[in-house]
N, CA, C and O atoms as a GROMACS GRO file, in nm:
protein
  596
    1TYR      N    1  -0.707  -1.198  -0.893
    1TYR     CA    2  -0.593  -1.277  -0.849
    1TYR      C    3  -0.487  -1.190  -0.784
    1TYR      O    4  -0.437  -1.224  -0.676
    2ILE      N    5  -0.452  -1.080  -0.846
    2ILE     CA    6  -0.341  -0.999  -0.795
    2ILE      C    7  -0.376  -0.933  -0.662
    2ILE      O    8  -0.290  -0.920  -0.575
    3VAL      N    9  -0.502  -0.891  -0.645
    3VAL     CA   10  -0.545  -0.835  -0.516
    3VAL      C   11  -0.530  -0.940  -0.406
    3VAL      O   12  -0.479  -0.911  -0.298
    4ALA      N   13  -0.575  -1.062  -0.434
    4ALA     CA   14  -0.564  -1.170  -0.336
    4ALA      C   15  -0.418  -1.204  -0.307
    4ALA      O   16  -0.381  -1.221  -0.191
    5LEU      N   17  -0.337  -1.213  -0.409
    5LEU     CA   18  -0.196  -1.246  -0.390
    5LEU      C   19  -0.125  -1.139  -0.306
    5LEU      O   20  -0.057  -1.172  -0.209
    6MET      N   21  -0.142  -1.014  -0.344
    6MET     CA   22  -0.075  -0.906  -0.270
    6MET      C   23  -0.123  -0.901  -0.125
    6MET      O   24  -0.044  -0.878  -0.034
    7THR      N   25  -0.252  -0.922  -0.104
    7THR     CA   26  -0.307  -0.923   0.031
    7THR      C   27  -0.248  -1.038   0.112
    7THR      O   28  -0.210  -1.020   0.228
    8ASP      N   29  -0.240  -1.154   0.052
    8ASP     CA   30  -0.183  -1.271   0.119
    8ASP      C   31  -0.037  -1.248   0.157
    8ASP      O   32   0.005  -1.287   0.266
    9LEU      N   33   0.040  -1.186   0.069
    9LEU     CA   34   0.182  -1.162   0.096
    9LEU      C   35   0.204  -1.069   0.215
    9LEU      O   36   0.310  -1.073   0.277
   10LEU      N   37   0.105  -0.987   0.247
   10LEU     CA   38   0.118  -0.899   0.364
   10LEU      C   39   0.114  -0.976   0.496
   10LEU      O   40   0.164  -0.927   0.597
   11ALA      N   41   0.056  -1.096   0.496
   11ALA     CA   42   0.044  -1.178   0.617
   11ALA      C   43  -0.026  -1.099   0.728
   11ALA      O   44   0.025  -1.087   0.839
   12ILE      N   45  -0.143  -1.046   0.695
   12ILE     CA   46  -0.219  -0.958   0.785
   12ILE      C   47  -0.276  -1.035   0.904
   12ILE      O   48  -0.323  -1.148   0.891
   13LYS      N   49  -0.269  -0.970   1.021
   13LYS     CA   50  -0.332  -1.020   1.142
   13LYS      C   51  -0.437  -0.918   1.186
   13LYS      O   52  -0.427  -0.801   1.151
   14PRO      N   53  -0.538  -0.962   1.262
   14PRO     CA   54  -0.648  -0.871   1.299
   14PRO      C   55  -0.605  -0.742   1.370
   14PRO      O   56  -0.673  -0.641   1.356
   15GLN      N   57  -0.497  -0.743   1.443
   15GLN     CA   58  -0.452  -0.624   1.516
   15GLN      C   59  -0.364  -0.532   1.432
   15GLN      O   60  -0.320  -0.428   1.482
   16HIS      N   61  -0.338  -0.566   1.308
   16HIS     CA   62  -0.245  -0.488   1.224
   16HIS      C   63  -0.300  -0.354   1.178
   16HIS      O   64  -0.421  -0.334   1.165
   17LYS      N   65  -0.206  -0.266   1.155
   17LYS     CA   66  -0.230  -0.134   1.095
   17LYS      C   67  -0.158  -0.138   0.960
   17LYS      O   68  -0.037  -0.160   0.953
   18ILE      N   69  -0.233  -0.116   0.852
   18ILE     CA   70  -0.181  -0.130   0.716
   18ILE      C   71  -0.186   0.004   0.644
   18ILE      O   72  -0.281   0.081   0.657
   19LEU      N   73  -0.080   0.031   0.567
   19LEU     CA   74  -0.074   0.148   0.479
   19LEU      C   75  -0.090   0.099   0.336
   19LEU      O   76  -0.019   0.009   0.291
   20GLU      N   77  -0.184   0.161   0.265
   20GLU     CA   78  -0.202   0.133   0.123
   20GLU      C   79  -0.165   0.259   0.045
   20GLU      O   80  -0.209   0.369   0.079
   21ILE      N   81  -0.085   0.243  -0.057
   21ILE     CA   82  -0.049   0.353  -0.146
   21ILE      C   83  -0.121   0.328  -0.278
   21ILE      O   84  -0.095   0.229  -0.347
   22GLY      N   85  -0.213   0.420  -0.313
   22GLY     CA   86  -0.290   0.407  -0.436
   22GLY      C   87  -0.431   0.359  -0.408
   22GLY      O   88  -0.465   0.245  -0.439
   23THR      N   89  -0.514   0.444  -0.350
   23THR     CA   90  -0.651   0.407  -0.313
   23THR      C   91  -0.734   0.367  -0.435
   23THR      O   92  -0.806   0.267  -0.432
   24GLY      N   93  -0.724   0.445  -0.542
   24GLY     CA   94  -0.805   0.419  -0.661
   24GLY      C   95  -0.953   0.415  -0.626
   24GLY      O   96  -1.004   0.508  -0.565
   25SER      N   97  -1.021   0.309  -0.666
   25SER     CA   98  -1.164   0.294  -0.640
   25SER      C   99  -1.194   0.261  -0.494
   25SER      O  100  -1.307   0.278  -0.448
   26GLY      N  101  -1.094   0.214  -0.422
   26GLY     CA  102  -1.112   0.175  -0.284
   26GLY      C  103  -1.133   0.026  -0.263
   26GLY      O  104  -1.152  -0.019  -0.150
   27TYR      N  105  -1.130  -0.051  -0.371
   27TYR     CA  106  -1.155  -0.195  -0.362
   27TYR      C  107  -1.055  -0.264  -0.270
   27TYR      O  108  -1.094  -0.337  -0.179
   28GLN      N  109  -0.926  -0.241  -0.294
   28GLN     CA  110  -0.822  -0.304  -0.210
   28GLN      C  111  -0.836  -0.257  -0.065
   28GLN      O  112  -0.819  -0.337   0.027
   29SER      N  113  -0.866  -0.130  -0.044
   29SER     CA  114  -0.884  -0.077   0.092
   29SER      C  115  -0.996  -0.151   0.164
   29SER      O  116  -0.984  -0.186   0.281
   30ALA      N  117  -1.106  -0.173   0.092
   30ALA     CA  118  -1.221  -0.242   0.151
   30ALA      C  119  -1.184  -0.385   0.192
   30ALA      O  120  -1.223  -0.431   0.300
   31ILE      N  121  -1.112  -0.454   0.108
   31ILE     CA  122  -1.066  -0.591   0.140
   31ILE      C  123  -0.979  -0.587   0.266
   31ILE      O  124  -1.002  -0.663   0.360
   32LEU      N  125  -0.880  -0.497   0.267
   32LEU     CA  126  -0.788  -0.486   0.380
   32LEU      C  127  -0.863  -0.455   0.510
   32LEU      O  128  -0.829  -0.508   0.616
   33SER      N  129  -0.965  -0.369   0.500
   33SER     CA  130  -1.036  -0.324   0.620
   33SER      C  131  -1.106  -0.438   0.693
   33SER      O  132  -1.132  -0.429   0.813
   34ARG      N  133  -1.137  -0.544   0.623
   34ARG     CA  134  -1.204  -0.659   0.684
   34ARG      C  135  -1.105  -0.757   0.746
   34ARG      O  136  -1.144  -0.853   0.814
   35LEU      N  137  -0.976  -0.734   0.723
   35LEU     CA  138  -0.873  -0.826   0.772
   35LEU      C  139  -0.786  -0.769   0.883
   35LEU      O  140  -0.716  -0.843   0.951
   36CYS      N  141  -0.791  -0.637   0.902
   36CYS     CA  142  -0.702  -0.574   0.999
   36CYS      C  143  -0.776  -0.469   1.081
   36CYS      O  144  -0.892  -0.438   1.054
   37LYS      N  145  -0.707  -0.415   1.179
   37LYS     CA  146  -0.767  -0.316   1.268
   37LYS      C  147  -0.786  -0.181   1.201
   37LYS      O  148  -0.892  -0.119   1.217
   38GLN      N  149  -0.684  -0.133   1.124
   38GLN     CA  150  -0.689   0.002   1.066
   38GLN      C  151  -0.618   0.004   0.932
   38GLN      O  152  -0.510  -0.054   0.917
   39VAL      N  153  -0.678   0.073   0.835
   39VAL     CA  154  -0.618   0.095   0.704
   39VAL      C  155  -0.601   0.245   0.684
   39VAL      O  156  -0.696   0.322   0.700
   40TYR      N  157  -0.480   0.285   0.650
   40TYR     CA  158  -0.453   0.421   0.605
   40TYR      C  159  -0.422   0.409   0.458
   40TYR      O  160  -0.340   0.326   0.417
   41THR      N  161  -0.486   0.492   0.376
   41THR     CA  162  -0.467   0.482   0.233
   41THR      C  163  -0.440   0.619   0.173
   41THR      O  164  -0.503   0.719   0.210
   42VAL      N  165  -0.345   0.623   0.081
   42VAL     CA  166  -0.301   0.748   0.018
   42VAL      C  167  -0.329   0.741  -0.131
   42VAL      O  168  -0.296   0.643  -0.197
   43GLU      N  169  -0.392   0.846  -0.182
   43GLU     CA  170  -0.422   0.859  -0.326
   43GLU      C  171  -0.370   0.993  -0.372
   43GLU      O  172  -0.384   1.093  -0.302
   44CYS      N  173  -0.310   0.997  -0.489
   44CYS     CA  174  -0.256   1.124  -0.540
   44CYS      C  175  -0.360   1.207  -0.614
   44CYS      O  176  -0.340   1.326  -0.636
   45ILE      N  177  -0.471   1.144  -0.653
   45ILE     CA  178  -0.575   1.216  -0.728
   45ILE      C  179  -0.691   1.246  -0.633
   45ILE      O  180  -0.761   1.155  -0.588
   46ASP      N  181  -0.710   1.374  -0.604
   46ASP     CA  182  -0.810   1.417  -0.508
   46ASP      C  183  -0.950   1.365  -0.542
   46ASP      O  184  -1.022   1.318  -0.453
   47ALA      N  185  -0.990   1.371  -0.668
   47ALA     CA  186  -1.124   1.328  -0.708
   47ALA      C  187  -1.145   1.178  -0.678
   47ALA      O  188  -1.253   1.139  -0.634
   48LEU      N  189  -1.044   1.096  -0.702
   48LEU     CA  190  -1.055   0.953  -0.671
   48LEU      C  191  -1.068   0.931  -0.521
   48LEU      O  192  -1.148   0.848  -0.476
   49SER      N  193  -0.991   1.006  -0.444
   49SER     CA  194  -0.996   0.994  -0.299
   49SER      C  195  -1.135   1.029  -0.247
   49SER      O  196  -1.189   0.960  -0.161
   50LYS      N  197  -1.193   1.137  -0.298
   50LYS     CA  198  -1.326   1.178  -0.254
   50LYS      C  199  -1.431   1.074  -0.291
   50LYS      O  200  -1.522   1.046  -0.212
   51ARG      N  201  -1.419   1.017  -0.409
   51ARG     CA  202  -1.517   0.916  -0.451
   51ARG      C  203  -1.507   0.791  -0.363
   51ARG      O  204  -1.608   0.736  -0.321
   52ALA      N  205  -1.383   0.748  -0.336
   52ALA     CA  206  -1.364   0.632  -0.248
   52ALA      C  207  -1.418   0.661  -0.108
   52ALA      O  208  -1.483   0.576  -0.048
   53ALA      N  209  -1.391   0.780  -0.056
   53ALA     CA  210  -1.440   0.818   0.077
   53ALA      C  211  -1.593   0.812   0.083
   53ALA      O  212  -1.649   0.767   0.183
   54SER      N  213  -1.658   0.855  -0.022
   54SER     CA  214  -1.803   0.850  -0.029
   54SER      C  215  -1.852   0.705  -0.024
   54SER      O  216  -1.949   0.674   0.046
   55CYS      N  217  -1.787   0.618  -0.098
   55CYS     CA  218  -1.823   0.475  -0.096
   55CYS      C  219  -1.804   0.416   0.042
   55CYS      O  220  -1.890   0.342   0.091
   56PHE      N  221  -1.692   0.448   0.107
   56PHE     CA  222  -1.665   0.395   0.241
   56PHE      C  223  -1.772   0.442   0.340
   56PHE      O  224  -1.816   0.364   0.425
   57ARG      N  225  -1.813   0.567   0.330
   57ARG     CA  226  -1.919   0.619   0.417
   57ARG      C  227  -2.051   0.546   0.391
   57ARG      O  228  -2.118   0.501   0.484
   58ASP      N  229  -2.086   0.534   0.263
   58ASP     CA  230  -2.212   0.470   0.226
   58ASP      C  231  -2.217   0.324   0.273
   58ASP      O  232  -2.322   0.274   0.314
   59LEU      N  233  -2.104   0.256   0.266
   59LEU     CA  234  -2.098   0.114   0.303
   59LEU      C  235  -2.058   0.092   0.450
   59LEU      O  236  -2.044  -0.021   0.495
   60GLU      N  237  -2.041   0.203   0.524
   60GLU     CA  238  -2.009   0.202   0.666
   60GLU      C  239  -1.878   0.131   0.699
   60GLU      O  240  -1.869   0.058   0.798
   61TYR      N  241  -1.777   0.154   0.618
   61TYR     CA  242  -1.641   0.110   0.648
   61TYR      C  243  -1.582   0.216   0.740
   61TYR      O  244  -1.557   0.329   0.697
   62ARG      N  245  -1.561   0.182   0.865
   62ARG     CA  246  -1.521   0.282   0.965
   62ARG      C  247  -1.373   0.278   1.001
   62ARG      O  248  -1.326   0.364   1.076
   63ASN      N  249  -1.299   0.182   0.952
   63ASN     CA  250  -1.158   0.171   0.989
   63ASN      C  251  -1.064   0.202   0.872
   63ASN      O  252  -0.953   0.150   0.864
   64ILE      N  253  -1.110   0.288   0.783
   64ILE     CA  254  -1.027   0.333   0.670
   64ILE      C  255  -1.013   0.484   0.678
   64ILE      O  256  -1.112   0.556   0.684
   65GLU      N  257  -0.889   0.531   0.678
   65GLU     CA  258  -0.862   0.674   0.676
   65GLU      C  259  -0.790   0.709   0.547
   65GLU      O  260  -0.687   0.649   0.515
   66LEU      N  261  -0.844   0.806   0.472
   66LEU     CA  262  -0.787   0.844   0.343
   66LEU      C  263  -0.706   0.973   0.354
   66LEU      O  264  -0.734   1.060   0.436
   67ALA      N  265  -0.605   0.982   0.268
   67ALA     CA  266  -0.526   1.104   0.256
   67ALA      C  267  -0.491   1.123   0.109
   67ALA      O  268  -0.477   1.026   0.034
   68VAL      N  269  -0.478   1.249   0.069
   68VAL     CA  270  -0.429   1.281  -0.065
   68VAL      C  271  -0.283   1.317  -0.050
   68VAL      O  272  -0.248   1.404   0.031
   69GLY      N  273  -0.197   1.252  -0.127
   69GLY     CA  274  -0.055   1.282  -0.112
   69GLY      C  275   0.032   1.206  -0.209
   69GLY      O  276  -0.016   1.138  -0.299
   70ASN      N  277   0.160   1.220  -0.188
   70ASN     CA  278   0.263   1.159  -0.269
   70ASN      C  279   0.293   1.020  -0.214
   70ASN      O  280   0.341   1.006  -0.101
   71GLY      N  281   0.265   0.919  -0.292
   71GLY     CA  282   0.285   0.782  -0.248
   71GLY      C  283   0.428   0.749  -0.213
   71GLY      O  284   0.453   0.666  -0.126
   72TYR      N  285   0.523   0.812  -0.279
   72TYR     CA  286   0.663   0.787  -0.249
   72TYR      C  287   0.699   0.830  -0.107
   72TYR      O  288   0.795   0.780  -0.049
   73GLU      N  289   0.620   0.923  -0.050
   73GLU     CA  290   0.646   0.972   0.085
   73GLU      C  291   0.573   0.892   0.192
   73GLU      O  292   0.605   0.903   0.311
   74GLY      N  293   0.474   0.813   0.151
   74GLY     CA  294   0.397   0.737   0.247
   74GLY      C  295   0.309   0.827   0.332
   74GLY      O  296   0.259   0.929   0.284
   75LEU      N  297   0.291   0.788   0.456
   75LEU     CA  298   0.209   0.864   0.551
   75LEU      C  299   0.276   0.853   0.688
   75LEU      O  300   0.231   0.777   0.774
   76PRO      N  301   0.384   0.928   0.707
   76PRO     CA  302   0.466   0.911   0.828
   76PRO      C  303   0.394   0.941   0.958
   76PRO      O  304   0.434   0.890   1.063
   77GLU      N  305   0.290   1.023   0.955
   77GLU     CA  306   0.224   1.062   1.080
   77GLU      C  307   0.155   0.945   1.152
   77GLU      O  308   0.123   0.957   1.270
   78HIS      N  309   0.131   0.834   1.082
   78HIS     CA  310   0.067   0.718   1.146
   78HIS      C  311   0.161   0.598   1.155
   78HIS      O  312   0.120   0.491   1.200
   79ALA      N  313   0.284   0.613   1.113
   79ALA     CA  314   0.382   0.504   1.113
   79ALA      C  315   0.423   0.473   1.257
   79ALA      O  316   0.409   0.557   1.346
   80PRO      N  317   0.472   0.353   1.281
   80PRO     CA  318   0.505   0.249   1.183
   80PRO      C  319   0.384   0.161   1.149
   80PRO      O  320   0.288   0.153   1.226
   81TYR      N  321   0.391   0.097   1.034
   81TYR     CA  322   0.285   0.011   0.984
   81TYR      C  323   0.328  -0.135   0.989
   81TYR      O  324   0.445  -0.167   0.967
   82ASP      N  325   0.233  -0.221   1.019
   82ASP     CA  326   0.261  -0.365   1.019
   82ASP      C  327   0.277  -0.418   0.877
   82ASP      O  328   0.345  -0.518   0.855
   83GLY      N  329   0.215  -0.350   0.782
   83GLY     CA  330   0.225  -0.388   0.642
   83GLY      C  331   0.200  -0.268   0.554
   83GLY      O  332   0.127  -0.176   0.590
   84ILE      N  333   0.263  -0.270   0.438
   84ILE     CA  334   0.245  -0.164   0.338
   84ILE      C  335   0.221  -0.231   0.204
   84ILE      O  336   0.294  -0.322   0.164
   85ILE      N  337   0.118  -0.186   0.134
   85ILE     CA  338   0.086  -0.237   0.002
   85ILE      C  339   0.082  -0.120  -0.094
   85ILE      O  340   0.015  -0.019  -0.069
   86VAL      N  341   0.152  -0.133  -0.205
   86VAL     CA  342   0.158  -0.028  -0.306
   86VAL      C  343   0.092  -0.083  -0.431
   86VAL      O  344   0.131  -0.189  -0.482
   87THR      N  345  -0.009  -0.012  -0.481
   87THR     CA  346  -0.089  -0.063  -0.592
   87THR      C  347  -0.064   0.014  -0.722
   87THR      O  348  -0.152   0.024  -0.807
   88ALA      N  349   0.057   0.066  -0.735
   88ALA     CA  350   0.104   0.131  -0.857
   88ALA      C  351   0.255   0.107  -0.863
   88ALA      O  352   0.320   0.093  -0.759
   89ALA      N  353   0.310   0.102  -0.984
   89ALA     CA  354   0.451   0.067  -0.999
   89ALA      C  355   0.543   0.184  -0.968
   89ALA      O  356   0.531   0.292  -1.025
   90ALA      N  357   0.634   0.160  -0.878
   90ALA     CA  358   0.736   0.259  -0.842
   90ALA      C  359   0.862   0.234  -0.925
   90ALA      O  360   0.890   0.122  -0.965
   91SER      N  361   0.935   0.340  -0.950
   91SER     CA  362   1.061   0.325  -1.023
   91SER      C  363   1.168   0.258  -0.936
   91SER      O  364   1.264   0.200  -0.987
   92HIS      N  365   1.148   0.267  -0.804
   92HIS     CA  366   1.239   0.207  -0.706
   92HIS      C  367   1.160   0.188  -0.576
   92HIS      O  368   1.049   0.239  -0.563
   93ILE      N  369   1.217   0.117  -0.484
   93ILE     CA  370   1.151   0.099  -0.355
   93ILE      C  371   1.183   0.222  -0.270
   93ILE      O  372   1.298   0.244  -0.234
   94PRO      N  373   1.082   0.302  -0.238
   94PRO     CA  374   1.107   0.426  -0.164
   94PRO      C  375   1.160   0.402  -0.023
   94PRO      O  376   1.102   0.326   0.054
   95GLU      N  377   1.269   0.468   0.010
   95GLU     CA  378   1.328   0.457   0.143
   95GLU      C  379   1.228   0.500   0.251
   95GLU      O  380   1.226   0.442   0.360
   96ALA      N  381   1.146   0.602   0.221
   96ALA     CA  382   1.048   0.649   0.319
   96ALA      C  383   0.951   0.537   0.358
   96ALA      O  384   0.911   0.528   0.474
   97LEU      N  385   0.914   0.452   0.264
   97LEU     CA  386   0.822   0.342   0.294
   97LEU      C  387   0.892   0.234   0.377
   97LEU      O  388   0.832   0.178   0.468
   98ILE      N  389   1.016   0.207   0.347
   98ILE     CA  390   1.093   0.110   0.428
   98ILE      C  391   1.104   0.161   0.571
   98ILE      O  392   1.089   0.083   0.666
   99GLU      N  393   1.129   0.289   0.588
   99GLU     CA  394   1.140   0.348   0.721
   99GLU      C  395   1.007   0.339   0.797
   99GLU      O  396   1.007   0.324   0.919
  100GLN      N  397   0.895   0.349   0.726
  100GLN     CA  398   0.764   0.346   0.790
  100GLN      C  399   0.713   0.205   0.819
  100GLN      O  400   0.611   0.188   0.885
  101LEU      N  401   0.785   0.104   0.769
  101LEU     CA  402   0.747  -0.035   0.792
  101LEU      C  403   0.800  -0.080   0.928
  101LEU      O  404   0.919  -0.065   0.957
  102LYS      N  405   0.713  -0.135   1.009
  102LYS     CA  406   0.748  -0.182   1.143
  102LYS      C  407   0.840  -0.305   1.131
  102LYS      O  408   0.822  -0.386   1.041
  103PRO      N  409   0.937  -0.318   1.220
  103PRO     CA  410   1.014  -0.443   1.222
  103PRO      C  411   0.920  -0.563   1.236
  103PRO      O  412   0.828  -0.562   1.318
  104GLY      N  413   0.944  -0.664   1.154
  104GLY     CA  414   0.856  -0.780   1.147
  104GLY      C  415   0.748  -0.766   1.041
  104GLY      O  416   0.669  -0.858   1.020
  105GLY      N  417   0.743  -0.650   0.973
  105GLY     CA  418   0.639  -0.623   0.874
  105GLY      C  419   0.678  -0.658   0.732
  105GLY      O  420   0.796  -0.681   0.702
  106ASN      N  421   0.578  -0.663   0.646
  106ASN     CA  422   0.596  -0.690   0.503
  106ASN      C  423   0.544  -0.574   0.421
  106ASN      O  424   0.446  -0.509   0.456
  107MET      N  425   0.612  -0.549   0.309
  107MET     CA  426   0.564  -0.453   0.209
  107MET      C  427   0.560  -0.526   0.076
  107MET      O  428   0.650  -0.602   0.041
  108VAL      N  429   0.452  -0.501   0.001
  108VAL     CA  430   0.437  -0.557  -0.132
  108VAL      C  431   0.430  -0.439  -0.228
  108VAL      O  432   0.348  -0.348  -0.211
  109ILE      N  433   0.518  -0.440  -0.330
  109ILE     CA  434   0.529  -0.324  -0.419
  109ILE      C  435   0.574  -0.368  -0.558
  109ILE      O  436   0.672  -0.441  -0.572
  110PRO      N  437   0.502  -0.323  -0.663
  110PRO     CA  438   0.552  -0.346  -0.798
  110PRO      C  439   0.660  -0.242  -0.831
  110PRO      O  440   0.645  -0.124  -0.801
  111VAL      N  441   0.769  -0.289  -0.891
  111VAL     CA  442   0.881  -0.201  -0.920
  111VAL      C  443   0.922  -0.218  -1.066
  111VAL      O  444   0.938  -0.330  -1.115
  112GLY      N  445   0.938  -0.105  -1.135
  112GLY     CA  446   0.983  -0.110  -1.274
  112GLY      C  447   0.940   0.014  -1.350
  112GLY      O  448   0.878   0.105  -1.296
  113ALA      N  449   0.974   0.015  -1.477
  113ALA     CA  450   0.944   0.128  -1.564
  113ALA      C  451   0.795   0.136  -1.593
  113ALA      O  452   0.728   0.033  -1.600
  114PRO      N  453   0.742   0.257  -1.611
  114PRO     CA  454   0.599   0.273  -1.640
  114PRO      C  455   0.556   0.199  -1.766
  114PRO      O  456   0.622   0.205  -1.870
  115TYR      N  457   0.443   0.129  -1.755
  115TYR     CA  458   0.379   0.060  -1.868
  115TYR      C  459   0.469  -0.044  -1.933
  115TYR      O  460   0.449  -0.081  -2.049
  116MET      N  461   0.568  -0.090  -1.859
  116MET     CA  462   0.658  -0.195  -1.907
  116MET      C  463   0.647  -0.313  -1.811
  116MET      O  464   0.570  -0.309  -1.715
  117SER      N  465   0.722  -0.416  -1.838
  117SER     CA  466   0.726  -0.529  -1.746
  117SER      C  467   0.788  -0.484  -1.614
  117SER      O  468   0.893  -0.420  -1.612
  118GLN      N  469   0.723  -0.520  -1.506
  118GLN     CA  470   0.769  -0.483  -1.372
  118GLN      C  471   0.775  -0.609  -1.288
  118GLN      O  472   0.727  -0.715  -1.329
  119GLU      N  473   0.835  -0.599  -1.171
  119GLU     CA  474   0.842  -0.711  -1.078
  119GLU      C  475   0.766  -0.677  -0.952
  119GLU      O  476   0.784  -0.570  -0.894
  120LEU      N  477   0.681  -0.769  -0.909
  120LEU     CA  478   0.617  -0.754  -0.779
  120LEU      C  479   0.718  -0.799  -0.675
  120LEU      O  480   0.766  -0.913  -0.677
  121MET      N  481   0.750  -0.708  -0.584
  121MET     CA  482   0.854  -0.734  -0.485
  121MET      C  483   0.791  -0.750  -0.346
  121MET      O  484   0.696  -0.680  -0.311
  122LEU      N  485   0.846  -0.842  -0.270
  122LEU     CA  486   0.810  -0.859  -0.130
  122LEU      C  487   0.928  -0.810  -0.047
  122LEU      O  488   1.038  -0.865  -0.054
  123VAL      N  489   0.903  -0.705   0.030
  123VAL     CA  490   1.006  -0.647   0.117
  123VAL      C  491   0.972  -0.687   0.259
  123VAL      O  492   0.863  -0.657   0.309
  124ARG      N  493   1.065  -0.756   0.324
  124ARG     CA  494   1.045  -0.799   0.463
  124ARG      C  495   1.147  -0.730   0.552
  124ARG      O  496   1.266  -0.727   0.521
  125LYS      N  497   1.098  -0.674   0.661
  125LYS     CA  498   1.187  -0.612   0.760
  125LYS      C  499   1.186  -0.701   0.883
  125LYS      O  500   1.082  -0.723   0.944
  126ASP      N  501   1.304  -0.753   0.920
  126ASP     CA  502   1.308  -0.842   1.036
  126ASP      C  503   1.307  -0.761   1.166
  126ASP      O  504   1.309  -0.638   1.164
  127GLU      N  505   1.302  -0.831   1.276
  127GLU     CA  506   1.290  -0.767   1.407
  127GLU      C  507   1.409  -0.676   1.439
  127GLU      O  508   1.397  -0.586   1.522
  128GLN      N  509   1.522  -0.698   1.375
  128GLN     CA  510   1.640  -0.613   1.395
  128GLN      C  511   1.642  -0.495   1.299
  128GLN      O  512   1.730  -0.410   1.306
  129GLY      N  513   1.544  -0.488   1.209
  129GLY     CA  514   1.536  -0.379   1.113
  129GLY      C  515   1.609  -0.406   0.982
  129GLY      O  516   1.615  -0.319   0.896
  130ASP      N  517   1.665  -0.527   0.967
  130ASP     CA  518   1.730  -0.563   0.841
  130ASP      C  519   1.624  -0.594   0.737
  130ASP      O  520   1.519  -0.650   0.769
  131VAL      N  521   1.652  -0.559   0.612
  131VAL     CA  522   1.554  -0.571   0.504
  131VAL      C  523   1.598  -0.680   0.406
  131VAL      O  524   1.714  -0.687   0.366
  132GLU      N  525   1.502  -0.763   0.369
  132GLU     CA  526   1.522  -0.865   0.266
  132GLU      C  527   1.420  -0.842   0.157
  132GLU      O  528   1.302  -0.820   0.186
  133ILE      N  529   1.462  -0.848   0.032
  133ILE     CA  530   1.374  -0.820  -0.082
  133ILE      C  531   1.375  -0.941  -0.176
  133ILE      O  532   1.480  -0.989  -0.216
  134ASP      N  533   1.255  -0.987  -0.210
  134ASP     CA  534   1.240  -1.099  -0.303
  134ASP      C  535   1.146  -1.061  -0.415
  134ASP      O  536   1.048  -0.990  -0.394
  135SER      N  537   1.176  -1.110  -0.536
  135SER     CA  538   1.086  -1.093  -0.649
  135SER      C  539   0.982  -1.205  -0.645
  135SER      O  540   1.016  -1.322  -0.625
  136VAL      N  541   0.856  -1.168  -0.663
  136VAL     CA  542   0.747  -1.265  -0.655
  136VAL      C  543   0.706  -1.309  -0.795
  136VAL      O  544   0.702  -1.429  -0.823
  137LEU      N  545   0.674  -1.213  -0.883
  137LEU     CA  546   0.637  -1.245  -1.020
  137LEU      C  547   0.634  -1.119  -1.105
  137LEU      O  548   0.634  -1.007  -1.053
  138GLY      N  549   0.631  -1.138  -1.236
  138GLY     CA  550   0.621  -1.026  -1.328
  138GLY      C  551   0.480  -0.971  -1.330
  138GLY      O  552   0.383  -1.046  -1.327
  139VAL      N  553   0.468  -0.838  -1.336
  139VAL     CA  554   0.339  -0.770  -1.335
  139VAL      C  555   0.347  -0.646  -1.424
  139VAL      O  556   0.455  -0.606  -1.468
  140VAL      N  557   0.233  -0.585  -1.450
  140VAL     CA  558   0.228  -0.453  -1.515
  140VAL      C  559   0.123  -0.371  -1.442
  140VAL      O  560   0.005  -0.406  -1.440
  141PHE      N  561   0.167  -0.262  -1.381
  141PHE     CA  562   0.079  -0.169  -1.309
  141PHE      C  563   0.093  -0.030  -1.368
  141PHE      O  564   0.191   0.000  -1.436
  142VAL      N  565  -0.005   0.055  -1.342
  142VAL     CA  566   0.009   0.197  -1.376
  142VAL      C  567   0.120   0.255  -1.289
  142VAL      O  568   0.149   0.200  -1.183
  143PRO      N  569   0.182   0.365  -1.332
  143PRO     CA  570   0.294   0.419  -1.254
  143PRO      C  571   0.250   0.489  -1.125
  143PRO      O  572   0.142   0.548  -1.117
  144LEU      N  573   0.336   0.481  -1.027
  144LEU     CA  574   0.319   0.556  -0.903
  144LEU      C  575   0.357   0.700  -0.934
  144LEU      O  576   0.466   0.727  -0.985
  145VAL      N  577   0.267   0.791  -0.901
  145VAL     CA  578   0.287   0.932  -0.935
  145VAL      C  579   0.353   1.004  -0.818
  145VAL      O  580   0.321   0.979  -0.702
  146ASN      N  581   0.448   1.093  -0.850
  146ASN     CA  582   0.522   1.165  -0.747
  146ASN      C  583   0.442   1.275  -0.678
  146ASN      O  584   0.454   1.294  -0.557
  147ASP      N  585   0.361   1.346  -0.753
  147ASP     CA  586   0.295   1.464  -0.697
  147ASP      C  587   0.144   1.450  -0.699
  147ASP      O  588   0.088   1.402  -0.798
  148PRO      N  589   0.076   1.491  -0.591
  148PRO     CA  590  -0.070   1.488  -0.589
  148PRO      C  591  -0.129   1.579  -0.697
  148PRO      O  592  -0.075   1.685  -0.728
  149VAL      N  593  -0.239   1.534  -0.752
  149VAL     CA  594  -0.306   1.610  -0.858
  149VAL      C  595  -0.438   1.662  -0.804
  149VAL      O  596  -0.512   1.729  -0.876
   0.00000   0.00000   0.00000
């Protein structure tokens, strides 16, 4: 349910370029890759990133690019993104991710304390670059990690 909800909130179009923070197993990346032109995904744990990359190669997913890094920093070298999805709870909405979101884009991010009740937030950037933030529902996610492991 949550994968479908978060994906729907992005309002993805076939020409979109999406940034995912928190590759994990690669499941969300695989879903996104079938809905948009390009997925860039960042994972802080090198071993998880390598395993997901192997799955993507085996299954011939060709529009997913993986990076190991700090999710709070995003992936500025490919910005701006039409949508950003964060699959781990951040303590706050990172300014770097807002900056990397294209005007007219959506970001979906759980925000709150680790292993506590958090809020799934929808961040919308209008064409003028103004940001509107709405709470969607209560969630519990693993924490977004600051440093790559």
